[in-house]
Backbone of each chain as nested JSON, in Angstrom:
{
  "chains": [
    {"id": "A", "residues": [
      {"number": 1, "name": "MET", "atoms": {"N": [37.661, -1.388, 182.328], "CA": [37.87, -2.82, 182.178], "C": [37.857, -3.494, 183.54]}},
      {"number": 2, "name": "LYS", "atoms": {"N": [37.675, -4.802, 183.527], "CA": [37.545, -5.544, 184.778], "C": [38.515, -6.711, 184.815]}},
      {"number": 3, "name": "LEU", "atoms": {"N": [38.887, -7.076, 186.027], "CA": [39.706, -8.269, 186.221], "C": [38.778, -9.454, 186.434]}},
      {"number": 4, "name": "GLY", "atoms": {"N": [39.088, -10.58, 185.785], "CA": [38.246, -11.753, 185.959], "C": [39.057, -13.03, 185.963]}},
      {"number": 5, "name": "ARG", "atoms": {"N": [38.369, -14.12, 186.263], "CA": [38.999, -15.437, 186.204], "C": [38.076, -16.355, 185.432]}},
      {"number": 6, "name": "VAL", "atoms": {"N": [38.61, -17.041, 184.433], "CA": [37.778, -17.922, 183.599], "C": [37.329, -19.123, 184.428]}},
      {"number": 7, "name": "SER", "atoms": {"N": [36.009, -19.337, 184.503], "CA": [35.534, -20.444, 185.322], "C": [34.606, -21.39, 184.581]}},
      {"number": 8, "name": "GLY", "atoms": {"N": [34.384, -21.151, 183.287], "CA": [33.531, -22.077, 182.56], "C": [33.286, -21.641, 181.132]}},
      {"number": 9, "name": "THR", "atoms": {"N": [32.556, -22.472, 180.4], "CA": [32.23, -22.157, 179.011], "C": [30.725, -22.256, 178.799]}},
      {"number": 10, "name": "VAL", "atoms": {"N": [30.252, -21.521, 177.793], "CA": [28.851, -21.58, 177.392], "C": [28.814, -22.027, 175.943]}},
      {"number": 11, "name": "VAL", "atoms": {"N": [28.041, -23.081, 175.674], "CA": [27.885, -23.562, 174.305], "C": [26.53, -23.101, 173.795]}},
      {"number": 12, "name": "SER", "atoms": {"N": [26.527, -22.463, 172.628], "CA": [25.29, -21.912, 172.091], "C": [25.284, -22.037, 170.578]}},
      {"number": 13, "name": "THR", "atoms": {"N": [24.287, -22.752, 170.05], "CA": [24.191, -22.92, 168.599], "C": [23.327, -21.82, 167.993]}},
      {"number": 14, "name": "ILE", "atoms": {"N": [22.195, -21.552, 168.657], "CA": [21.302, -20.515, 168.161], "C": [21.671, -19.215, 168.859]}},
      {"number": 15, "name": "CYS", "atoms": {"N": [22.215, -18.262, 168.106], "CA": [22.67, -17.011, 168.712], "C": [22.605, -15.893, 167.681]}},
      {"number": 16, "name": "ALA", "atoms": {"N": [22.749, -14.668, 168.161], "CA": [22.829, -13.529, 167.238], "C": [24.06, -13.724, 166.349]}},
      {"number": 17, "name": "PRO", "atoms": {"N": [23.984, -13.289, 165.079], "CA": [25.088, -13.553, 164.131], "C": [26.455, -13.115, 164.65]}},
      {"number": 18, "name": "ALA", "atoms": {"N": [26.512, -12.045, 165.411], "CA": [27.807, -11.542, 165.904], "C": [28.487, -12.537, 166.833]}},
      {"number": 19, "name": "TYR", "atoms": {"N": [27.715, -13.455, 167.426], "CA": [28.27, -14.415, 168.385], "C": [28.736, -15.705, 167.718]}},
      {"number": 20, "name": "ALA", "atoms": {"N": [28.302, -15.911, 166.481], "CA": [28.619, -17.173, 165.815], "C": [30.128, -17.339, 165.68]}},
      {"number": 21, "name": "LYS", "atoms": {"N": [30.614, -18.536, 165.913], "CA": [32.026, -18.893, 165.789], "C": [32.918, -18.273, 166.845]}},
      {"number": 22, "name": "HIS", "atoms": {"N": [32.339, -17.61, 167.838], "CA": [33.162, -17.085, 168.925], "C": [33.02, -17.974, 170.151]}},
      {"number": 23, "name": "LYS", "atoms": {"N": [34.113, -18.053, 170.923], "CA": [34.068, -18.832, 172.154], "C": [33.507, -17.942, 173.262]}},
      {"number": 24, "name": "LEU", "atoms": {"N": [32.52, -18.482, 174.009], "CA": [31.928, -17.731, 175.114], "C": [32.42, -18.325, 176.428]}},
      {"number": 25, "name": "LEU", "atoms": {"N": [32.987, -17.489, 177.276], "CA": [33.514, -17.969, 178.548], "C": [32.786, -17.315, 179.711]}},
      {"number": 26, "name": "ILE", "atoms": {"N": [32.568, -18.102, 180.765], "CA": [32.041, -17.548, 182.009], "C": [33.233, -17.081, 182.836]}},
      {"number": 27, "name": "CYS", "atoms": {"N": [33.197, -15.832, 183.263], "CA": [34.313, -15.268, 184.03], "C": [33.809, -14.773, 185.373]}},
      {"number": 28, "name": "ASP", "atoms": {"N": [34.451, -15.238, 186.454], "CA": [34.18, -14.666, 187.77], "C": [34.861, -13.316, 187.825]}},
      {"number": 29, "name": "LEU", "atoms": {"N": [34.165, -12.317, 188.331], "CA": [34.807, -11.01, 188.497], "C": [35.623, -11.026, 189.78]}},
      {"number": 30, "name": "LEU", "atoms": {"N": [36.796, -10.42, 189.73], "CA": [37.692, -10.408, 190.885], "C": [37.721, -9.017, 191.505]}},
      {"number": 31, "name": "ASP", "atoms": {"N": [37.864, -8.969, 192.821], "CA": [38.028, -7.666, 193.461], "C": [39.51, -7.291, 193.465]}},
      {"number": 32, "name": "ASP", "atoms": {"N": [39.849, -6.196, 194.118], "CA": [41.233, -5.723, 194.016], "C": [42.214, -6.614, 194.766]}},
      {"number": 33, "name": "ALA", "atoms": {"N": [41.713, -7.547, 195.587], "CA": [42.603, -8.506, 196.235], "C": [42.65, -9.81, 195.434]}},
      {"number": 34, "name": "GLU", "atoms": {"N": [42.034, -9.773, 194.239], "CA": [41.989, -10.902, 193.316], "C": [41.194, -12.093, 193.839]}},
      {"number": 35, "name": "THR", "atoms": {"N": [40.226, -11.831, 194.704], "CA": [39.32, -12.89, 195.124], "C": [37.977, -12.679, 194.409]}},
      {"number": 36, "name": "PRO", "atoms": {"N": [37.268, -13.777, 194.048], "CA": [36.008, -13.629, 193.327], "C": [35.011, -12.783, 194.12]}},
      {"number": 37, "name": "SER", "atoms": {"N": [34.406, -11.811, 193.446], "CA": [33.485, -10.904, 194.13], "C": [32.087, -11.496, 194.235]}},
      {"number": 38, "name": "GLY", "atoms": {"N": [31.859, -12.654, 193.594], "CA": [30.539, -13.282, 193.644], "C": [29.741, -13.043, 192.378]}},
      {"number": 39, "name": "ASP", "atoms": {"N": [30.143, -12.038, 191.6], "CA": [29.451, -11.743, 190.356], "C": [30.212, -12.383, 189.179]}},
      {"number": 40, "name": "TYR", "atoms": {"N": [29.567, -12.496, 188.05], "CA": [30.209, -13.103, 186.894], "C": [29.748, -12.404, 185.617]}},
      {"number": 41, "name": "LEU", "atoms": {"N": [30.414, -12.714, 184.528], "CA": [30.034, -12.196, 183.21], "C": [30.229, -13.304, 182.186]}},
      {"number": 42, "name": "ILE", "atoms": {"N": [29.43, -13.285, 181.119], "CA": [29.727, -14.129, 179.97], "C": [30.417, -13.223, 178.955]}},
      {"number": 43, "name": "ALA", "atoms": {"N": [31.608, -13.605, 178.518], "CA": [32.377, -12.746, 177.617], "C": [32.86, -13.525, 176.401]}},
      {"number": 44, "name": "ILE", "atoms": {"N": [32.974, -12.822, 175.276], "CA": [33.558, -13.409, 174.063], "C": [35.071, -13.419, 174.216]}},
      {"number": 45, "name": "ASP", "atoms": {"N": [35.691, -14.559, 173.919], "CA": [37.143, -14.692, 174.084], "C": [37.862, -14.302, 172.796]}},
      {"number": 46, "name": "ARG", "atoms": {"N": [38.748, -13.327, 172.887], "CA": [39.523, -12.908, 171.714], "C": [40.999, -13.271, 171.836]}},
      {"number": 47, "name": "VAL", "atoms": {"N": [41.391, -13.888, 172.95], "CA": [42.823, -14.104, 173.183], "C": [43.185, -15.564, 173.439]}},
      {"number": 48, "name": "GLY", "atoms": {"N": [42.219, -16.471, 173.428], "CA": [42.511, -17.874, 173.69], "C": [42.748, -18.162, 175.162]}},
      {"number": 49, "name": "ALA", "atoms": {"N": [41.932, -17.586, 176.025], "CA": [42.094, -17.794, 177.465], "C": [41.589, -19.182, 177.857]}},
      {"number": 50, "name": "GLY", "atoms": {"N": [42.225, -19.78, 178.86], "CA": [41.84, -21.111, 179.313], "C": [41.264, -21.076, 180.711]}},
      {"number": 51, "name": "PRO", "atoms": {"N": [40.697, -22.212, 181.16], "CA": [40.077, -22.262, 182.469], "C": [41.06, -21.908, 183.592]}},
      {"number": 52, "name": "GLY", "atoms": {"N": [40.597, -21.115, 184.55], "CA": [41.42, -20.752, 185.696], "C": [42.309, -19.545, 185.457]}},
      {"number": 53, "name": "GLU", "atoms": {"N": [42.43, -19.089, 184.192], "CA": [43.327, -17.966, 183.92], "C": [42.693, -16.634, 184.308]}},
      {"number": 54, "name": "ARG", "atoms": {"N": [43.561, -15.748, 184.785], "CA": [43.094, -14.398, 185.095], "C": [43.087, -13.581, 183.808]}},
      {"number": 55, "name": "VAL", "atoms": {"N": [42.007, -12.876, 183.571], "CA": [41.861, -12.173, 182.298], "C": [41.416, -10.729, 182.497]}},
      {"number": 56, "name": "LEU", "atoms": {"N": [41.623, -9.967, 181.438], "CA": [41.202, -8.583, 181.381], "C": [39.92, -8.556, 180.556]}},
      {"number": 57, "name": "ILE", "atoms": {"N": [38.836, -8.071, 181.148], "CA": [37.544, -8.092, 180.458], "C": [37.097, -6.671, 180.143]}},
      {"number": 58, "name": "LEU", "atoms": {"N": [36.732, -6.474, 178.898], "CA": [36.161, -5.221, 178.46], "C": [34.661, -5.356, 178.636]}},
      {"number": 59, "name": "ASP", "atoms": {"N": [34.013, -4.427, 179.337], "CA": [32.556, -4.51, 179.499], "C": [31.926, -3.197, 179.056]}},
      {"number": 60, "name": "GLU", "atoms": {"N": [32.102, -2.909, 177.785], "CA": [31.569, -1.654, 177.231], "C": [31.335, -1.889, 175.751]}},
      {"number": 61, "name": "GLY", "atoms": {"N": [30.145, -1.547, 175.292], "CA": [29.721, -1.919, 173.954], "C": [30.521, -1.347, 172.801]}},
      {"number": 62, "name": "ASN", "atoms": {"N": [30.795, -0.021, 172.844], "CA": [31.496, 0.6, 171.731], "C": [32.844, -0.041, 171.475]}},
      {"number": 63, "name": "SER", "atoms": {"N": [33.604, -0.224, 172.548], "CA": [34.934, -0.82, 172.413], "C": [34.822, -2.274, 171.984]}},
      {"number": 64, "name": "ALA", "atoms": {"N": [33.81, -2.976, 172.49], "CA": [33.62, -4.373, 172.12], "C": [33.371, -4.491, 170.618]}},
      {"number": 65, "name": "ARG", "atoms": {"N": [32.56, -3.61, 170.087], "CA": [32.263, -3.636, 168.649], "C": [33.518, -3.352, 167.846]}},
      {"number": 66, "name": "GLN", "atoms": {"N": [34.359, -2.456, 168.38], "CA": [35.604, -2.134, 167.704], "C": [36.545, -3.346, 167.68]}},
      {"number": 67, "name": "VAL", "atoms": {"N": [36.658, -4.026, 168.83], "CA": [37.529, -5.193, 168.932], "C": [37.063, -6.292, 167.972]}},
      {"number": 68, "name": "LEU", "atoms": {"N": [35.746, -6.46, 167.87], "CA": [35.206, -7.503, 166.999], "C": [35.118, -7.042, 165.54]}},
      {"number": 69, "name": "ALA", "atoms": {"N": [35.378, -5.758, 165.31], "CA": [35.271, -5.165, 163.967], "C": [33.885, -5.385, 163.373]}},
      {"number": 70, "name": "ARG", "atoms": {"N": [32.875, -5.285, 164.218], "CA": [31.484, -5.378, 163.737], "C": [30.721, -4.196, 164.311]}},
      {"number": 71, "name": "PRO", "atoms": {"N": [30.416, -3.196, 163.48], "CA": [29.853, -1.945, 163.984], "C": [28.483, -2.072, 164.652]}},
      {"number": 72, "name": "ASN", "atoms": {"N": [27.724, -3.142, 164.35], "CA": [26.394, -3.231, 164.955], "C": [26.203, -4.474, 165.822]}},
      {"number": 73, "name": "ALA", "atoms": {"N": [27.291, -5.012, 166.359], "CA": [27.184, -6.244, 167.135], "C": [26.56, -5.97, 168.502]}},
      {"number": 74, "name": "PRO", "atoms": {"N": [25.535, -6.772, 168.896], "CA": [24.944, -6.603, 170.222], "C": [25.789, -7.296, 171.294]}},
      {"number": 75, "name": "VAL", "atoms": {"N": [27.01, -6.859, 171.433], "CA": [27.978, -7.5, 172.333], "C": [28.518, -6.463, 173.293]}},
      {"number": 76, "name": "ARG", "atoms": {"N": [28.687, -6.837, 174.556], "CA": [29.248, -5.894, 175.524], "C": [30.542, -6.38, 176.139]}},
      {"number": 77, "name": "ALA", "atoms": {"N": [30.619, -7.674, 176.479], "CA": [31.782, -8.163, 177.234], "C": [32.708, -8.969, 176.328]}},
      {"number": 78, "name": "VAL", "atoms": {"N": [33.977, -8.571, 176.296], "CA": [34.988, -9.256, 175.489], "C": [36.244, -9.415, 176.331]}},
      {"number": 79, "name": "ILE", "atoms": {"N": [36.853, -10.615, 176.276], "CA": [38.135, -10.823, 176.954], "C": [39.225, -10.321, 176.024]}},
      {"number": 80, "name": "VAL", "atoms": {"N": [39.999, -9.347, 176.494], "CA": [40.992, -8.72, 175.621], "C": [42.427, -8.958, 176.09]}},
      {"number": 81, "name": "GLY", "atoms": {"N": [42.607, -9.677, 177.202], "CA": [43.977, -9.923, 177.648], "C": [44.05, -11.011, 178.695]}},
      {"number": 82, "name": "ILE", "atoms": {"N": [45.216, -11.646, 178.771], "CA": [45.479, -12.617, 179.828], "C": [46.447, -11.942, 180.797]}},
      {"number": 83, "name": "VAL", "atoms": {"N": [46.081, -11.91, 182.072], "CA": [46.857, -11.159, 183.061], "C": [48.015, -12.013, 183.583]}},
      {"number": 84, "name": "ASP", "atoms": {"N": [49.214, -11.487, 183.517], "CA": [50.372, -12.174, 184.072], "C": [50.519, -11.848, 185.549]}},
      {"number": 85, "name": "GLU", "atoms": {"N": [50.438, -10.578, 185.844], "CA": [50.743, -10.139, 187.194], "C": [49.973, -8.865, 187.515]}},
      {"number": 86, "name": "VAL", "atoms": {"N": [49.56, -8.723, 188.751], "CA": [48.959, -7.468, 189.209], "C": [49.766, -6.995, 190.411]}},
      {"number": 87, "name": "HIS", "atoms": {"N": [50.272, -5.792, 190.339], "CA": [51.03, -5.228, 191.465], "C": [50.18, -4.179, 192.156]}},
      {"number": 88, "name": "ARG", "atoms": {"N": [50.057, -4.312, 193.447], "CA": [49.362, -3.262, 194.203], "C": [50.413, -2.443, 194.926]}},
      {"number": 89, "name": "SER", "atoms": {"N": [50.322, -1.13, 194.793], "CA": [51.334, -0.288, 195.431], "C": [50.999, -0.054, 196.897]}},
      {"number": 90, "name": "ALA", "atoms": {"N": [49.709, -0.163, 197.249], "CA": [49.35, 0.064, 198.654], "C": [48.795, -1.217, 199.275]}}
    ]},
    {"id": "B", "residues": [
      {"number": 1, "name": "MET", "atoms": {"N": [27.392, -9.896, 179.329], "CA": [26.273, -10.785, 179.056], "C": [26.055, -11.715, 180.253]}},
      {"number": 2, "name": "LYS", "atoms": {"N": [24.818, -12.121, 180.469], "CA": [24.48, -12.923, 181.648], "C": [23.544, -14.064, 181.256]}},
      {"number": 3, "name": "LEU", "atoms": {"N": [23.476, -15.052, 182.143], "CA": [22.569, -16.177, 181.928], "C": [21.176, -15.83, 182.453]}},
      {"number": 4, "name": "GLY", "atoms": {"N": [20.159, -16.38, 181.815], "CA": [18.798, -16.179, 182.295], "C": [17.91, -17.339, 181.896]}},
      {"number": 5, "name": "ARG", "atoms": {"N": [16.778, -17.45, 182.583], "CA": [15.796, -18.489, 182.257], "C": [14.518, -17.781, 181.839]}},
      {"number": 6, "name": "VAL", "atoms": {"N": [13.972, -18.147, 180.68], "CA": [12.715, -17.544, 180.24], "C": [11.588, -18.116, 181.094]}},
      {"number": 7, "name": "ILE", "atoms": {"N": [10.843, -17.239, 181.775], "CA": [9.787, -17.738, 182.658], "C": [8.405, -17.267, 182.211]}},
      {"number": 8, "name": "GLY", "atoms": {"N": [8.336, -16.544, 181.095], "CA": [7.019, -16.14, 180.629], "C": [7.099, -15.207, 179.439]}},
      {"number": 9, "name": "THR", "atoms": {"N": [5.939, -14.808, 178.956], "CA": [5.892, -13.878, 177.827], "C": [5.167, -12.608, 178.264]}},
      {"number": 10, "name": "VAL", "atoms": {"N": [5.468, -11.519, 177.583], "CA": [4.816, -10.246, 177.877], "C": [4.227, -9.722, 176.57]}},
      {"number": 11, "name": "VAL", "atoms": {"N": [2.949, -9.376, 176.603], "CA": [2.304, -8.844, 175.41], "C": [1.914, -7.403, 175.68]}},
      {"number": 12, "name": "ALA", "atoms": {"N": [2.318, -6.493, 174.804], "CA": [1.945, -5.089, 174.928], "C": [1.417, -4.619, 173.587]}},
      {"number": 13, "name": "THR", "atoms": {"N": [0.133, -4.273, 173.561], "CA": [-0.459, -3.864, 172.287], "C": [-0.097, -2.416, 171.984]}},
      {"number": 14, "name": "THR", "atoms": {"N": [-0.164, -1.57, 173.002], "CA": [0.191, -0.17, 172.804], "C": [1.65, 0.01, 173.174]}},
      {"number": 15, "name": "GLN", "atoms": {"N": [2.441, 0.462, 172.259], "CA": [3.869, 0.638, 172.535], "C": [4.435, 1.727, 171.639]}},
      {"number": 16, "name": "VAL", "atoms": {"N": [5.623, 2.202, 171.943], "CA": [6.216, 3.272, 171.137], "C": [6.576, 2.727, 169.754]}},
      {"number": 17, "name": "GLU", "atoms": {"N": [6.734, 3.643, 168.84], "CA": [7.097, 3.273, 167.478], "C": [8.439, 2.535, 167.467]}},
      {"number": 18, "name": "GLY", "atoms": {"N": [8.566, 1.558, 166.618], "CA": [9.833, 0.843, 166.508], "C": [9.824, -0.484, 167.23]}},
      {"number": 19, "name": "LEU", "atoms": {"N": [8.892, -0.626, 168.176], "CA": [8.841, -1.886, 168.926], "C": [7.847, -2.873, 168.324]}},
      {"number": 20, "name": "ALA", "atoms": {"N": [7.156, -2.479, 167.264], "CA": [6.178, -3.372, 166.65], "C": [6.88, -4.639, 166.176]}},
      {"number": 21, "name": "GLY", "atoms": {"N": [6.286, -5.773, 166.495], "CA": [6.835, -7.048, 166.041], "C": [7.91, -7.61, 166.939]}},
      {"number": 22, "name": "VAL", "atoms": {"N": [8.332, -6.834, 167.936], "CA": [9.359, -7.337, 168.854], "C": [8.695, -8.161, 169.95]}},
      {"number": 23, "name": "ARG", "atoms": {"N": [9.187, -9.387, 170.143], "CA": [8.626, -10.235, 171.201], "C": [9.287, -9.89, 172.523]}},
      {"number": 24, "name": "PHE", "atoms": {"N": [8.495, -9.836, 173.573], "CA": [9.047, -9.585, 174.905], "C": [8.849, -10.804, 175.789]}},
      {"number": 25, "name": "LEU", "atoms": {"N": [9.898, -11.157, 176.498], "CA": [9.842, -12.325, 177.362], "C": [10.234, -11.936, 178.777]}},
      {"number": 26, "name": "LEU", "atoms": {"N": [9.623, -12.632, 179.733], "CA": [9.977, -12.448, 181.131], "C": [11.17, -13.362, 181.416]}},
      {"number": 27, "name": "VAL", "atoms": {"N": [12.249, -12.784, 181.904], "CA": [13.48, -13.553, 182.098], "C": [13.952, -13.44, 183.544]}},
      {"number": 28, "name": "GLN", "atoms": {"N": [14.226, -14.581, 184.152], "CA": [14.799, -14.599, 185.493], "C": [16.317, -14.662, 185.372]}},
      {"number": 29, "name": "PRO", "atoms": {"N": [17.039, -13.608, 185.797], "CA": [18.499, -13.662, 185.752], "C": [19.022, -14.792, 186.642]}},
      {"number": 30, "name": "LEU", "atoms": {"N": [20.097, -15.451, 186.19], "CA": [20.665, -16.577, 186.932], "C": [22.118, -16.309, 187.286]}},
      {"number": 31, "name": "GLY", "atoms": {"N": [22.572, -16.933, 188.373], "CA": [23.995, -16.965, 188.671], "C": [24.652, -17.995, 187.772]}},
      {"number": 32, "name": "LYS", "atoms": {"N": [25.982, -18.121, 187.849], "CA": [26.634, -19.083, 186.947], "C": [26.285, -20.522, 187.322]}},
      {"number": 33, "name": "ASP", "atoms": {"N": [25.778, -20.722, 188.561], "CA": [25.323, -22.045, 188.982], "C": [23.895, -22.326, 188.508]}},
      {"number": 34, "name": "ARG", "atoms": {"N": [23.357, -21.394, 187.732], "CA": [22.012, -21.467, 187.164], "C": [20.915, -21.375, 188.211]}},
      {"number": 35, "name": "LYS", "atoms": {"N": [21.251, -20.812, 189.363], "CA": [20.215, -20.551, 190.373], "C": [19.734, -19.111, 190.209]}},
      {"number": 36, "name": "PRO", "atoms": {"N": [18.421, -18.856, 190.441], "CA": [17.882, -17.503, 190.263], "C": [18.648, -16.477, 191.092]}},
      {"number": 37, "name": "LYS", "atoms": {"N": [18.863, -15.314, 190.497], "CA": [19.605, -14.253, 191.169], "C": [18.931, -12.935, 190.836]}},
      {"number": 38, "name": "GLY", "atoms": {"N": [18.345, -12.283, 191.819], "CA": [17.716, -10.989, 191.589], "C": [16.315, -11.098, 191.008]}},
      {"number": 39, "name": "ARG", "atoms": {"N": [15.807, -9.945, 190.594], "CA": [14.438, -9.857, 190.116], "C": [14.328, -10.174, 188.638]}},
      {"number": 40, "name": "ALA", "atoms": {"N": [13.151, -10.651, 188.246], "CA": [12.903, -10.941, 186.832], "C": [12.921, -9.648, 186.017]}},
      {"number": 41, "name": "ILE", "atoms": {"N": [13.35, -9.755, 184.773], "CA": [13.371, -8.605, 183.872], "C": [12.543, -8.928, 182.629]}},
      {"number": 42, "name": "VAL", "atoms": {"N": [12.177, -7.883, 181.885], "CA": [11.528, -8.094, 180.602], "C": [12.584, -7.853, 179.529]}},
      {"number": 43, "name": "ALA", "atoms": {"N": [12.825, -8.862, 178.702], "CA": [13.854, -8.745, 177.663], "C": [13.237, -8.947, 176.292]}},
      {"number": 44, "name": "ALA", "atoms": {"N": [13.729, -8.194, 175.31], "CA": [13.319, -8.406, 173.931], "C": [13.996, -9.675, 173.425]}},
      {"number": 45, "name": "ASP", "atoms": {"N": [13.308, -10.368, 172.511], "CA": [13.867, -11.618, 171.995], "C": [14.679, -11.34, 170.728]}},
      {"number": 46, "name": "GLY", "atoms": {"N": [15.999, -11.241, 170.88], "CA": [16.874, -10.904, 169.756], "C": [17.139, -12.064, 168.814]}},
      {"number": 47, "name": "VAL", "atoms": {"N": [16.769, -13.284, 169.205], "CA": [16.978, -14.426, 168.303], "C": [15.663, -14.901, 167.694]}},
      {"number": 48, "name": "ALA", "atoms": {"N": [14.55, -14.302, 168.155], "CA": [13.209, -14.636, 167.663], "C": [12.894, -16.122, 167.77]}},
      {"number": 49, "name": "MET", "atoms": {"N": [13.495, -16.78, 168.749], "CA": [13.31, -18.221, 168.867], "C": [13.168, -18.67, 170.318]}},
      {"number": 50, "name": "ALA", "atoms": {"N": [13.398, -17.762, 171.258], "CA": [13.37, -18.15, 172.663], "C": [11.933, -18.437, 173.109]}},
      {"number": 51, "name": "ALA", "atoms": {"N": [11.78, -19.395, 173.998], "CA": [10.465, -19.781, 174.489], "C": [10.558, -20.045, 175.986]}},
      {"number": 52, "name": "PRO", "atoms": {"N": [9.392, -20.059, 176.668], "CA": [9.424, -20.326, 178.103], "C": [10.211, -21.59, 178.441]}},
      {"number": 53, "name": "ASP", "atoms": {"N": [10.938, -21.535, 179.546], "CA": [11.794, -22.61, 180.072], "C": [13.178, -22.656, 179.432]}},
      {"number": 54, "name": "ASP", "atoms": {"N": [13.4, -21.888, 178.364], "CA": [14.714, -21.898, 177.714], "C": [15.773, -21.247, 178.607]}},
      {"number": 55, "name": "LEU", "atoms": {"N": [16.984, -21.82, 178.569], "CA": [18.151, -21.196, 179.186], "C": [18.778, -20.3, 178.114]}},
      {"number": 56, "name": "VAL", "atoms": {"N": [18.935, -19.023, 178.439], "CA": [19.403, -18.059, 177.433], "C": [20.518, -17.197, 178.005]}},
      {"number": 57, "name": "TYR", "atoms": {"N": [21.178, -16.414, 177.147], "CA": [21.996, -15.331, 177.652], "C": [21.529, -14.036, 177.016]}},
      {"number": 58, "name": "TYR", "atoms": {"N": [21.667, -12.949, 177.775], "CA": [21.117, -11.682, 177.311], "C": [22.143, -10.571, 177.504]}},
      {"number": 59, "name": "VAL", "atoms": {"N": [21.959, -9.509, 176.738], "CA": [22.856, -8.363, 176.819], "C": [22.026, -7.162, 177.269]}},
      {"number": 60, "name": "SER", "atoms": {"N": [22.631, -6.277, 178.054], "CA": [21.901, -5.14, 178.608], "C": [22.386, -3.822, 177.998]}},
      {"number": 61, "name": "SER", "atoms": {"N": [21.678, -2.772, 178.344], "CA": [21.964, -1.377, 177.958], "C": [21.866, -1.156, 176.444]}},
      {"number": 62, "name": "ARG", "atoms": {"N": [22.646, -0.251, 175.903], "CA": [22.453, 0.159, 174.51], "C": [22.637, -0.984, 173.526]}},
      {"number": 63, "name": "GLU", "atoms": {"N": [23.471, -1.953, 173.904], "CA": [23.733, -3.07, 172.996], "C": [22.483, -3.915, 172.767]}},
      {"number": 64, "name": "ALA", "atoms": {"N": [21.528, -3.841, 173.714], "CA": [20.312, -4.639, 173.583], "C": [19.576, -4.309, 172.29]}},
      {"number": 65, "name": "SER", "atoms": {"N": [19.483, -3.03, 171.968], "CA": [18.705, -2.657, 170.781], "C": [19.393, -3.135, 169.496]}},
      {"number": 66, "name": "LEU", "atoms": {"N": [20.706, -3.322, 169.554], "CA": [21.424, -3.751, 168.347], "C": [21.106, -5.195, 167.98]}},
      {"number": 67, "name": "ALA", "atoms": {"N": [20.47, -5.929, 168.893], "CA": [20.109, -7.317, 168.609], "C": [18.793, -7.4, 167.831]}},
      {"number": 68, "name": "LEU", "atoms": {"N": [18.126, -6.278, 167.687], "CA": [16.796, -6.285, 167.066], "C": [16.865, -5.8, 165.619]}},
      {"number": 69, "name": "PRO", "atoms": {"N": [15.849, -6.17, 164.808], "CA": [15.878, -5.787, 163.393], "C": [15.976, -4.267, 163.212]}},
      {"number": 70, "name": "GLU", "atoms": {"N": [15.241, -3.544, 164.048], "CA": [15.273, -2.076, 163.981], "C": [16.203, -1.578, 165.087]}},
      {"number": 71, "name": "PRO", "atoms": {"N": [17.377, -1.021, 164.76], "CA": [18.288, -0.607, 165.832], "C": [17.84, 0.696, 166.488]}},
      {"number": 72, "name": "PHE", "atoms": {"N": [18.374, 0.972, 167.661], "CA": [18.088, 2.192, 168.429], "C": [16.642, 2.316, 168.854]}},
      {"number": 73, "name": "VAL", "atoms": {"N": [16.005, 1.156, 169.146], "CA": [14.68, 1.21, 169.75], "C": [14.858, 1.134, 171.272]}},
      {"number": 74, "name": "PRO", "atoms": {"N": [13.871, 1.652, 172.015], "CA": [14.034, 1.704, 173.468], "C": [13.837, 0.354, 174.168]}},
      {"number": 75, "name": "VAL", "atoms": {"N": [14.9, -0.407, 174.331], "CA": [14.849, -1.627, 175.147], "C": [16.065, -1.642, 176.081]}},
      {"number": 76, "name": "ASP", "atoms": {"N": [15.897, -2.28, 177.243], "CA": [16.982, -2.37, 178.233], "C": [17.802, -3.642, 178.067]}},
      {"number": 77, "name": "ASP", "atoms": {"N": [17.108, -4.748, 177.787], "CA": [17.778, -6.044, 177.717], "C": [17.271, -6.81, 176.493]}},
      {"number": 78, "name": "ALA", "atoms": {"N": [18.148, -7.603, 175.901], "CA": [17.734, -8.437, 174.773], "C": [18.43, -9.783, 174.851]}},
      {"number": 79, "name": "ILE", "atoms": {"N": [17.656, -10.832, 174.562], "CA": [18.217, -12.184, 174.495], "C": [19.019, -12.293, 173.208]}},
      {"number": 80, "name": "VAL", "atoms": {"N": [20.287, -12.737, 173.316], "CA": [21.13, -12.834, 172.12], "C": [21.547, -14.272, 171.814]}},
      {"number": 81, "name": "GLY", "atoms": {"N": [21.137, -15.232, 172.64], "CA": [21.468, -16.612, 172.317], "C": [20.763, -17.6, 173.222]}},
      {"number": 82, "name": "LEU", "atoms": {"N": [20.568, -18.816, 172.696], "CA": [20.035, -19.915, 173.502], "C": [21.212, -20.77, 173.949]}},
      {"number": 83, "name": "VAL", "atoms": {"N": [21.196, -21.2, 175.201], "CA": [22.32, -21.967, 175.746], "C": [22.063, -23.461, 175.544]}},
      {"number": 84, "name": "ASP", "atoms": {"N": [23.019, -24.155, 174.915], "CA": [22.94, -25.611, 174.799], "C": [23.5, -26.246, 176.059]}},
      {"number": 85, "name": "GLU", "atoms": {"N": [24.601, -25.673, 176.538], "CA": [25.318, -26.311, 177.631], "C": [26.17, -25.284, 178.363]}},
      {"number": 86, "name": "VAL", "atoms": {"N": [26.216, -25.408, 179.687], "CA": [27.138, -24.61, 180.488], "C": [28.086, -25.58, 181.164]}},
      {"number": 87, "name": "GLU", "atoms": {"N": [29.383, -25.366, 180.961], "CA": [30.353, -26.237, 181.615], "C": [31.192, -25.402, 182.563]}},
      {"number": 88, "name": "LEU", "atoms": {"N": [31.106, -25.714, 183.851], "CA": [31.892, -24.971, 184.836], "C": [33.16, -25.751, 185.136]}},
      {"number": 89, "name": "THR", "atoms": {"N": [34.307, -25.135, 184.887], "CA": [35.581, -25.795, 185.161], "C": [36.085, -25.431, 186.552]}},
      {"number": 90, "name": "VAL", "atoms": {"N": [35.703, -24.228, 186.994], "CA": [36.012, -23.797, 188.359], "C": [34.68, -23.523, 189.041]}},
      {"number": 91, "name": "PRO", "atoms": {"N": [34.316, -24.256, 190.109], "CA": [32.996, -24.072, 190.7], "C": [32.815, -22.696, 191.373]}}
    ]}
  ]
}
């Protein structure tokens, strides 16, 4: 899973059926110091994340299909959590 | 999933079994600012509606084939939606 920050939304009317009625968010990927790494992902929101929030992103197809309960969904990235705090031990 | 711009079409008459009828499009991957990022890729059209100049989003790896009528065909990337609007709340 990856750490990200919600930075925008994507509106799409014509999409694969698995995407219909789901909110699509643009997420900046964060490095271990929680600064944007420059890369981003479009992810389906399953937790009601809002702009600027730090989120936990799943970027793996099998688990994404499980979360969406759709065995053949062409989906890879899903937001599965809102991050409260990250503690670094070192 | 990532943003991309359709910049052309690809026609292949000879292809492996299972890819018949699948449209292939040339897609330029974009950053979230919609500026080109990296090299163009060839993506299967999973919505059967994408056309040149369209702003789309696509999925890569094994999930790409799941966007097509025949699953488990050999494709790397597939377009899974057309973008109406991108709204950036954090630049």
